[in-house]
C-alpha positions as CSV (number, residue, x, y, z in Angstrom):
1,X,9.6,11.7,-5.1
2,X,12.1,9.0,-4.5
3,X,15.6,9.4,-5.8
4,X,18.5,7.1,-6.3
5,X,21.4,8.4,-4.3
6,X,25.0,7.1,-4.2
7,X,26.5,7.2,-0.8
8,X,30.3,7.4,-0.6
9,X,32.2,6.6,2.6
10,X,35.2,8.8,3.3
11,X,37.9,7.3,5.5
12,X,39.0,9.5,8.4
13,X,35.8,11.6,8.4
14,X,33.3,11.9,11.3
15,X,34.4,10.9,14.8
16,X,37.7,9.6,13.5
17,X,38.6,13.2,12.3
18,X,38.2,14.4,16.0
19,X,40.6,11.8,17.5
20,X,42.8,13.7,20.1
21,X,40.4,16.6,20.3
22,X,38.0,17.5,23.1
23,X,34.4,16.6,22.0
24,X,30.9,16.7,23.2
25,X,28.6,13.7,22.4
26,X,24.9,14.4,22.4
27,X,23.3,11.0,23.3
28,X,19.9,9.6,23.9
29,X,19.8,10.5,27.7
30,X,23.0,12.5,28.5
31,X,25.7,14.7,27.0
32,X,29.2,13.4,27.5
33,X,32.4,15.4,27.1
34,X,36.1,14.6,27.1
35,X,39.1,14.0,24.9
36,X,38.3,11.5,22.2
37,X,41.1,8.9,22.2
38,X,39.4,5.8,20.6
39,X,36.8,5.0,18.0
40,X,35.4,1.7,16.7
41,X,32.1,0.4,15.4
42,X,30.7,-0.2,18.9
43,X,32.3,2.3,21.3
44,X,34.1,5.6,21.5
45,X,36.6,6.2,24.4
46,X,36.8,9.5,26.2
47,X,39.6,10.5,28.5
48,X,39.2,13.2,31.2
49,X,35.5,12.4,30.7
50,X,32.4,13.6,32.3
51,X,28.7,14.2,32.0
52,X,27.5,17.6,31.0
53,X,24.2,18.1,32.9
54,X,23.9,21.7,31.7
55,X,25.8,23.2,28.8
56,X,25.1,26.9,29.4
57,X,25.9,29.1,26.3
58,X,28.0,27.3,23.7
59,X,30.1,30.4,23.5
60,X,31.1,30.2,27.1
61,X,34.6,28.9,27.9
62,X,33.4,26.1,30.2
63,X,30.3,23.9,30.5
64,X,27.8,25.3,33.1
65,X,27.5,21.9,34.9
66,X,30.3,19.3,34.0
67,X,30.6,16.4,36.4
68,X,33.8,14.3,35.9
69,X,33.5,10.6,36.1
70,X,37.0,10.2,37.5
71,X,38.2,7.8,34.8
72,X,38.0,7.1,31.1
73,X,34.5,6.5,29.7
74,X,33.2,4.3,26.9
75,X,30.1,5.5,25.1
76,X,28.2,3.3,22.7
77,X,28.2,4.7,19.2
78,X,24.6,3.5,18.7
79,X,23.5,6.1,21.3
80,X,25.3,9.1,19.8
81,X,22.8,11.4,18.1
82,X,25.2,14.2,17.3
83,X,28.8,15.3,18.1
84,X,31.1,18.3,17.8
85,X,34.3,19.7,19.1
86,X,34.1,20.5,22.8
87,X,35.5,22.9,25.4
């Protein structure tokens, strides 16, 4: 059954609510982690960034295989499938 649904946008929710926090971004091909320092409609900017090749248990203190990229990293928002606070 189709239903009419009203969608309400809430400012400061989603990625914006995590600015300044460590995050993990689950993307089409890779997982990226770092401190979220910028968000716009096209990119997010991670500082102290790296690629998480293997997470290990999410309850562990560190990622099992985190490879730093050595600089800040821009990730296209169109490739982000999910996100949450990181380690």
